[in-house]
C-alpha positions in Angstrom: 108.3 42.7 58.1 110.2 39.1 58.8 107.9 36.5 60.2 108.2 35.3 63.8 110.5 32.4 64.1 109.3 28.8 64.0 105.7 30.3 62.9 103.5 28.9 59.9 104.2 32.6 58.4 107.9 31.9 58.3 107.5 28.5 56.8 104.9 30.1 54.7 107.3 32.9 53.5 110.1 30.6 53.1 108.5 28.3 50.7 107.0 30.5 48.6 110.3 30.7 47.2 111.0 27.4 46.7 109.9 26.0 42.8 107.9 23.0 43.2 106.8 20.8 40.5 102.8 20.2 40.4 101.1 17.0 40.9 97.9 15.7 41.3 96.8 12.5 43.6 94.2 11.0 42.9 92.0 7.9 45.2 88.8 5.8 44.9 86.8 6.8 48.3 83.5 5.3 49.3 81.8 8.4 47.8 83.5 8.2 44.7 86.6 9.8 43.4 88.7 11.8 45.2 91.9 14.0 44.2 93.9 16.9 45.0 96.7 19.1 43.8 99.8 18.5 45.8 103.6 20.4 45.7 104.8 17.8 48.4 105.6 14.8 45.9 108.9 13.4 46.5 110.8 9.8 45.4 111.7 8.2 48.3 113.6 5.0 47.3 114.4 3.5 44.3 114.8 -0.4 46.0 111.8 -0.7 46.5 110.4 2.2 44.2 108.9 4.5 47.1 107.3 7.9 46.6 105.9 9.8 49.6 103.5 13.1 49.5 101.5 15.2 52.3 98.2 16.1 52.8 95.9 17.8 55.1 93.8 15.8 57.9 91.2 18.3 57.2 91.3 18.3 53.3 88.3 16.7 51.6 90.4 14.1 50.3 92.2 12.8 53.0 89.1 10.1 54.0 89.5 8.9 50.3 93.5 8.7 50.9 92.8 7.6 54.2 90.6 4.6 53.7 92.3 2.9 50.3 95.1 0.8 49.7 96.2 2.5 46.1 96.4 6.3 44.8 97.3 7.5 41.5 100.1 10.2 41.4 99.8 12.7 38.1 102.9 14.7 36.9 101.2 18.1 35.1 102.4 19.7 32.3 102.6 23.5 31.8 99.6 23.5 29.6 97.6 22.0 32.9 97.5 25.0 34.7 94.0 24.8 35.1 93.7 21.3 35.6 95.9 22.1 38.6 93.8 24.8 39.9 90.5 22.6 39.7 91.9 19.9 41.8 93.7 22.8 44.3 90.0 24.6 44.4 87.6 24.2 47.7 84.6 22.5 46.7 84.8 21.7 43.0 83.6 18.9 40.9 87.1 17.8 40.1 86.1 15.1 37.8 83.3 17.1 35.9 84.0 18.0 32.6 86.5 19.5 31.2 88.2 17.1 33.4 89.1 13.8 31.4 89.8 10.8 33.2 89.5 7.1 33.6 89.5 4.0 35.9 93.1 2.5 35.7 94.7 -0.3 37.4 93.5 -1.1 40.8 90.5 1.0 40.2 91.8 4.3 40.9 91.0 7.5 38.4 94.1 8.5 36.0 93.9 11.8 34.5 94.4 11.8 30.6 96.9 14.0 29.3 99.5 14.0 31.9 103.2 14.2 31.6 103.2 10.8 33.6 100.9 9.2 36.0 101.5 6.1 38.7 99.7 3.8 40.8 100.9 3.6 44.3 100.4 1.0 46.8 100.1 3.0 50.2 102.5 1.6 52.5 102.4 4.1 55.4 100.4 7.2 56.6 103.0 9.2 59.3 101.3 11.8 61.2 103.1 15.3 60.7 101.2 17.9 62.7 97.8 18.7 61.2 99.1 16.1 57.9 100.1 12.9 57.3 103.1 11.9 54.9 102.0 9.2 52.9 104.6 6.4 51.6 103.6 4.9 48.7 105.1 1.7 46.5 105.2 2.0 42.7 102.9 -0.8 41.3 102.0 0.9 37.9 102.5 3.8 35.3 103.6 5.3 32.0 105.2 8.6 31.0 102.3 9.2 28.9 103.2 12.7 27.4 106.0 14.9 26.7 106.7 18.9 27.1 107.8 20.8 30.4 106.6 20.5 33.7 104.0 22.6 35.7 105.7 24.5 38.7 104.4 26.5 41.6 106.3 29.3 42.7 105.6 32.7 44.6 102.0 31.3 45.2 101.1 30.9 41.5 101.6 28.5 38.8 104.3 28.9 36.3 106.5 26.9 33.7 110.5 26.5 33.4 111.9 29.5 31.1 115.0 29.4 28.4 
């Protein structure tokens, strides 16, 4: 049965068919490190180097992202499905073992073993419905690992096929 035009159900139905790379966004908040799994990460500009991602204002990580100047962006590899699931799980202690991380530039929590990581300075938080689109400028980073990216498609984590 088709979803109603303009409904949240239509949006979900269509975007289940859109494969997206999986990232984890981290921040240092007043209560300690915070983070969440994101599939909304996109590059915005090369000059200056800008990225964006969306976060719900009801998300547990929103207060940390709302109150900090810098965030970490981590691109996950196909071997990191459990890490992605941990950072997507409500109520999980996301930074407890087996998550391996360290304090990076600007005090941002950096996850170890990822394909690449960035530390970005937030330049804007744009209201968008029940979310905010966060725009941030890249200030540090590394292509730390090699391998294939983790993807999210049809409501589950997956990887590229040959």
